[in-house]
N, C-alpha and C positions, 0 to 999 in steps of 0.2 A: 262155578268160574266166578271171578269175581267180577266188579262192575266194568274194570278195565277190558277183560276179556268180551263179556258180552257185547261191550261198544264195537271191539275189534271185528266180532262175529257178524254185528249187524251191518259194520260196513261191508264187509266181504259179500253180504248176501245181496245187500242194496245196490253196489256197484256192479255185482255179478249179473243181475238181473238187468238194470240198466243198460250194460254192456249188449246185451242178447237182444233185448225188446227196443230200445230205440225209442223213435217216435211210435211204435206200434208193431205188434206182429201181426203183419197183413195177411200172411196165410191164414191162420187161424179167423182172422176178423173177417176175410172174404166168404169163408164156408162154413163156420159153425156159428149158432146163435148164441148170443151171450148168457143166456140163462141155462144152456144144457149144460146138463151133468153127467159123469162118468166116473169110471174105477179105471185104474191103471196097476199094474205089478211089474216089482222090477224082479227081472228073471237074471241068476247068476249063471255065467257062462265059462267059467273058470274055477279051477280050484285056487284056493289059497286061504288068507285071514281078511273076514270081512271088517269094513271100517267106513265110517261116514253115516251110519242108521240115524243117530240122532241129529245129524246136519241136516240132512235128507228131510226129517220131519220138521226141522226149525225152517227150512226154506219154503216147504209147503204152506205152513202157517204162516209166515212172513207175507206170504201172498194173500193167504186166505186163511185168517184164523180159525173160522169154523170148518175147516178140511178137517176130516179123518183120515188117520194114518195108524195102521194095525201092521204091528211088527210081528214076522214070524222068527227072527234070528236076532241076537244082540250083538254089538262091536265086540270085537276079539274072538268072536266064534270063528271055528273052520268051517270054510263054504265050499262046496261042491257043485261042480258042472249040473245044471240041470234044476238046481234047488230055488226057489222062491225066497226073497228077502222081507217084502212087504208089499201091501196092497194100500194104494190111496184113493181115495174118495174126496172130491170136490167138483167144481164146475170145470168144463173141459178146457175152456181157456188158461186156467190157473195149470192145470196139469200140463197141458202143451208149453206154457212159457216156463214152467220149472224144469221141465223134462231134461233139457242141457245141462243146467247148473247142477242138477241133482247128480247126475251121470258123471260129468266131469269131477266132482266133489268125490265121490263115492269111488270110481274106479281108480283115481290118483291115490287116494288115502290106503284103499284097500292094496296096491301093490307097494306102498311104502310099509304098511304092518305087515305084510306077507314077508318083505325082506327082513326087517328087523327080526321077526320072529325067527328067520333062518340064524340070524347072528346069536340071537338070544337064546336058542337051542345048542348052540356051539359051545356057551358058557355054562352050563347047567352043572357041569363038576367043579367049577372053579368059583372063587369069591367075587372075581373082576366082573364087573356091570358095563354095558355099552352106554355110550350117550351120543345124542345126535350133535350138530354144528349149528351154525348161521348160513351154512350153505344151503338156502331155500330159495324159491320162487317168490319175488317182491308180492307184498300184500295178500300172499297166502301160506305165510309162515306158521299162523294159528293152526291150520288145518293140517299140514303138513308135521308140525310137531305132535299134533294131539294123534296122528295116525301112527308115530314112533311109539307114543305111551301106550296104546291099544295093541300094538305089538308086542310090547313086554319091555321095550327100552326105556331109557332114563332121558328126559328133557335135560340139557346143558341150559345155559343163560337162554331167554327168550331174545334177549337184545342188549343194546349197549347201555341199557339202563338197570339192569337187576344184578349186575356183578361187575366187577374190577377185573379186566383180565388183560394183563400186561405181555401183550406180544412182542414180536423182534423188533416191529416197527416203533412201536410206543419206547421201548428201551433204548433204541439208537436215537430218537427222537429227544428223549429226557437227559442223554447224556452219557448213562451209565445203567448198568443193570441195578446198583445201590442207589443210585439217584432215584430212579424211577419207582424202586420199593419205599423209600423214604417218603418221596412226595405222594405217593398213593397212600400210604398209611396215615399220612398227617390229613389228606384231604378226606380218607374216612371217618377220622376221628372228629373233624370238624363238622362235617354235614351228612354223612350218611354211615351210621355207627353200624348198621346190619348187613352192610353190604359184604359178601366174602371178596379177597381178594385171590387171584391167583396169578401165578408167573410162569411166562415160557422161559424153558431153558433148553439150550442146542449142544450143550456135551458136558462131560464131567466136570469140567471147570466151574462152568456157571452152576451146577448143581453145588458145590462146594460155597460158593459165594453167596449163593442164597441161604444155605444153612447157617453161616457165619452171621448174618444179619437177620433172619427170621421174618417175623412181620407179615407174614401171609398165611393163609390157609390152604391151599394147595399149588403142588408145583407139576406143572405140564413138562414132560418129557417127549420133545419132538424131534422126530425121525430118528430115534434110537434105536439099534437093533435090540433083538430079545438079550443077547448077552450083554450089551452096554446096560440096557434097561435093568437087568439083573443086579449090575456093578453100582448103578445109581440109587436103587433101593438099598441095597444094604448100607448105604450111607444115611439113606434119609431116616429107614428104622420107620417107627410110628409116628414120628414128631408132625408129619404134614399127611394130606391126604395126597395121592399120587393118580396123575393121568397121563397116559401114554397116547400120542397122536403122531398121524404121519404114516400112509403106505400101509395101513391095516385094511385087512378084507378076510373074507370068508377061508381064504386058504390059509392064513397064517395067523388069525386070532388066537387060536388057541396057544400057540408059540410066547405069545405074548402075556395070555391069562396065567402061564403056568408061572410066570416070575413072581405073582403075588401082586402085581399092580392094582390097585384100588378098581379104576376106572380105563376105559378104552373110548377114545372119540372116533367117530367115522362118520364122514360127511356124506359117504357113498347109500348110507340108509335113505337119505333124501334124493340125491342128485342123480344115482344111479337106478332107481326104481323104475319098473315098468308097471305101466296101469293096468288093472285087469278087466276084462271083458264082460260087460254087463247090458242089459237093455232094459228100458221101462217100456212095456207095450199095453195099448188098451185093452178092455177085456169088454167083449161084445154085451150089448144091451141083452 
């Protein structure tokens, strides 16, 4: 991870612990000596794709750098009900204070990775690849997108800073499709030459207008039916990357993939994923 993402992860962990511990974990403080040490095992209680192992270790060692973390499985592996993922050894205070943050992250991430893998499996016979979106949980995007990657999907832009994506509102505010592209192209040349430009189109007429002006890297085809998408792709050819979005799900994703579109973006990878069941249990001395 870059320094930026390392900083983001530290922010998530630090704030997650502060949110839970507040002015003190009074339950643990009331009944466990501060120097007591212990072990805890992560029990898997639902089949799926495991995600969040690296994050769990970082959470534990953020609180106690000398803690020991022994992994039995890796991120991205198939997990089965009844398996153990890792054992943690640290002070009991650390284990109990990190327990819920570790579980919340791993359960959520594993749910996303599992759903993503279902989409990826549907695309095995096609060149089309599945992308996530910015439809994420505030302050948790880094881990949700990491879970998509672990599940085999591809991360779209992380935020507003790493790609120029001209959507319908930008186009309407700019005055026209052409004006938005021209202004974005000039801005990129002057300020951020490395940024890619993607433009959203809503119908075949808009696709033709984009083709006439160029100056973009990818064309998004929003809420096109598979038949309309095929027509658009025949016009675009290999001139630009293509991305289909809007209303794509497990039931119809192959219909879109058969058109030969480069990418399909699916917000449901994250916002429709269900957390998977796990528990972190003390190992008796």
